[in-house]
N, C-alpha and C positions, 0 to 999 in steps of 0.2 A: 479460508486459502488451505487448511486439512483440508476440505470434501473434493479441489481439483485433483490431488493425487487418486485418488476414486477414483471418484467420476470417469479420468484418464485410463487407469484399466476396465474396466466397465466399458468404454468401449474402445479400445484393445479386445476383449475376450469376443464383444459384438461383432468384430470385425475377421472377429482366426477363424470363430464361429461360423461366422454365413463364408466365409473361403472354404472350410472344409465343405461344407455342407452343400458349396454349388461344385464340387469335385464329384465325377463320374462315377454309378455304381460300377469297376468294371469284372467280368466277363470272362473269364480264360476257355476257349470252345479250342478241342484236342482231339487232331484226328489224328490216321496218320496214311490216304489216300491223297494225290499230287491234286491240286486246290480246279488241273480242269474236268473231273472227272465227274460224273452227277451229285455223289457228297461233296469237293467240295466246292462248286458250285452255288449250292443250295444252303452251304453253311458262311459262304459269300452273298453270298441273296442274303437272309433274315442277318450279319449283321449290316449292312446299308436299312431296313424294315428296322430295324431294333433303334438304331437311332435318325431313324425320323420320327419314333413315331414316338420317342419316349425324348424328342428335340435334347437330347443328344444328353442325358441325364444319367441313360445307360450303355458302357460302352464294349460291345461283345469284341475278341481281343482273340482270331482263329490263329491256329499252330497246326497246319497241314506236313503229310510226308516225316510225321511221327518225330516231328522236333522236338518236343518235353519227353516224352510219353512211348513206347512198345505196346506192343499188346496185349501183350500182360501184367504189362507197372500201368495202365492209364485206368482202367477202374476201381485200381485200388487207393489210387491218384486224387480219380473223383467224391472214393467217399470217406477219406481223409479231409477231401475242399483242398485240398494243394492246386487240382480245376475244377470248377464248374458245371461244366458240361463239354458231355461227348456225344460223337453217334456211333458208337461201338455196333462191328458187322451180329447178327442174331447170336451167330452158331458161341460167342461172347460168353452168351448168362449159363451154358448147360456146364460150362468149368467152375463157375459164379455161384450152382448149386438153385438153379432152377430152371431144372430141368427141359421141363415143358420150350420155351424155345429152341428143345432142337425138331420139334416139328419141320421144323421149317427149311432141317441141314436131310432132310428124307425124297430122295434122289425121285423124278419123274411126280412130282405130286400137282404142283402150279403145270397147268397147260401155259396159261399166259396173263398177265397185266388182270382182268376179269378175274379169271376164277381165281388171282391173286387175291387183291385189292377185295372178293369179298369175305375172305380173311384180317387183313391189317386195316381193313380202314372204317369194317363193321364191329357192331359187338364184342364177338373176340378177338379183337386183338385188343380194344380199351380191357376185358375183363386176361387177357394176357401180360399187358406194361405193369394193371393191381397190382399182382406177383413180385414186383418188386421193389415196392415202400419198405418186404421186411429187411432189406438191404442197405437200408437208406438212400432208398433212389428211387427215382420219380421219371416215369416215363413218357414224353411230351406228345411222340408217334410217333412213327414206322415212314421211312425213307428207303428207293428202292436205288439200286443199285442198275440192278438185271440178272437174266438167265445166262450160267457159267456152260463155255463152255472148255475141252481135255487140248491141253499143249503137252508136243514130249521133238522129242528126236527121230523118231521115227512115225509111221502114217498109224496111225488109234482108230482100223475102221470097226473092227472088230475084240469083242472079252478076250480075245484069245492073246490079241498082241496086244497087250497091259501085264502079260503075265512076266510078272519079276524086279519089274521098272519100279525105282521113288519116285510119287508123286509128292508134291508138298501141301498139305491141307494144313485148313486152320484146328484148333484141338478142338474139338466132336468127337465123340462116341458112334457116333452118325457116321458123320465124310470118315471115319473110320473102317468102320464094319461097307462102308457105299466101292469104298479102295480094295477092299478084301475079296470081295466082293465079283468086284470085275481082275483077284489075279493080283491084284499091284502091293508094294508094300507100301503103309501110308510114314507118312516124314512130319511130325508140328511142328510148325514153324514160325515168326514172326515176319511179318510179311514186308519187316521192311529191309528182310534177310534175306529174300524172292531169289531177287534179279542174281547175288554172287551166286548162291547156292546156284542154281539150271549156270550158271554162265564156268563151275569151274566141276560141275557135272557131282556135285555133294547131291543134287536132284535128281531126277532126269525128267520131272519135266510137271505138270500143275493143273487147277483147273483155276476160271476164271473170270466174270466177263470180261464181255471184249476193251470198254476202259478203262479199267484197270490194268490189261494186260499189254496196253497201246501202250500207255501214259506211265505206265514202272518197264519198260521199254523194254522187254522180252520178245516182241519178237525180231530181238538181233543175238537172243541166244533161243529161243528155237524152232527150229523149221519147219513144225507141222503145227494145229491149227487144225481141229477137226467144231465143227460145228451142230456138239452133240442136245445144248438145253436142258439138258441133263437137270439140272439142279435149279436153284434161289440165291441172289446173295442180296441181304438186303442188311437197314441197321434200323436200328432205336434211337432215337434222337432221343437225349437220357441228361437232368438235373440233382446233385447233388439236393436232397429231401427237403436238409436243417436247410442252407444256403438258402429253397423256392422258398420256401416258408416262410424266412424271414424277411422276406422284397416286400414294401410299399403295393397294398392290394393294388393301387394306378397302374405304380407297372406293370404289376402280376396280369396284369388286366392287358397292356400293350404287349408284354413281351405274349404272351399269349395269343393275342390275332396277328405278330408277329410271322410268329409257328407255322398257322395255320394258313399263312399264307407262302412262306418257305418248301413246309411239302407237299402242298400242290404246284410249287414251280418243279422242286422235286423230284414228282413220282409224272410230271407232261414230260419234262426234259429226258429221263433214265434213256427210254426205245429212243430217241432221236442223239441222244448221246457216243451209248453203243454200238450204234447203225451206222455215223460215222468213224468210228475211231476204229471199227472192223475194215472200211472205205481203204485209213491211211496205212492200215498194217496190212491188205493190197497190195498196196501200191509201194510200198516200200521195196518190195521185188524180198524177200529177209525170212517172210513167212512163208510156205501153201498152206490155204486155208482147204482142207479140206471139207464136201458136204456129205450126211450120209445118206443114202438109201433108204426111202419105206422099212426095209427087209433086215435089213441092216439095221436104222435107228430099233425097228422091233423084237431084236433080237437085245441089245442094251436094255432095252426096257426091262424082258424079259427076267434078265441077269438082276437087276436094279432093284426089284417091285417087293427083290423075295426082302429087301434089307425092312423094307412097312411087316412085316410079316412076325422077319424074327429081332430084330430089336427091339431091347428090355430099358433103352433109356425114356420114350416120354408115353405116359396113361395112354394105353389104346383109347376111355373114352374120351379124351382129344382128338387124338386121329379120328378117333368118328363125328366126332363135330363138326373137324376142316373138314373132311368128305360128305358130312348132310352140309356142311358150310359153299363148297363149290358144284353140288350136285357130280359129285365123284362114288358111283356105287361100286360096294366093298365085295 
């Protein structure tokens, strides 16, 4: 009879352990844009794939629109393990100390998605992601958003039109140099604060792919959008290194396969999502969309390509590698 309480205790302990073992691994995936942007849709697709591939053993919780953290806070939260996964824009890694990622901020570097993917989906992209590991971060892949357009409350057709304007940028020395090359005054600001800053006149304009411009309702507070395609905005999907390496191997394999598929999905929908958003901006009638003539665009390129030569952030060796990868003459 004395053994009965012991046996009961063992049974209870076993049941508790089994219940705990059945609880899913929770991954908090935080990002700063709307759910109906290319990144937002890709994050939700990844969430779905992981649930299916792990049969519910992993639960990805997606938090869009800076619900958890703003731009400057989210990388620190990842390093501390408060969140497990992010997809920050590539400009965020320069302030973290990995300046090489600022190569993506160089204006008029890529002439379209094909040349871009020679870098992000090739060996050079893998080489760049490896540089994050010293920061306690693992890079899982690159997701596209699209090519950026300039907006303001005055028409921007020539570089002279930028003189004296306060334009919001991400925290990037390259983007700072880009705006100064146009005669504008760059203003670093969290993405979640941009709409109000535009509305109240704290800044006069900004740069964004159409999907961000439309989903953040910037077309309500900007009179003009110039189709300049002057720069690229993309993301690196990253995880806390210690957390990732602590996952069971079979779970990690399922997650990697889910990420590969989500990356293909993200990069397939990016252009169409931006085209659709631009159509919505035009249909709203609130923002006039301006198309540059070939001569006007050539003037923009001439002004902005000087940044490639004058910047001192990105190692010249890396710029040369990118030029070679995309077939750009030096």
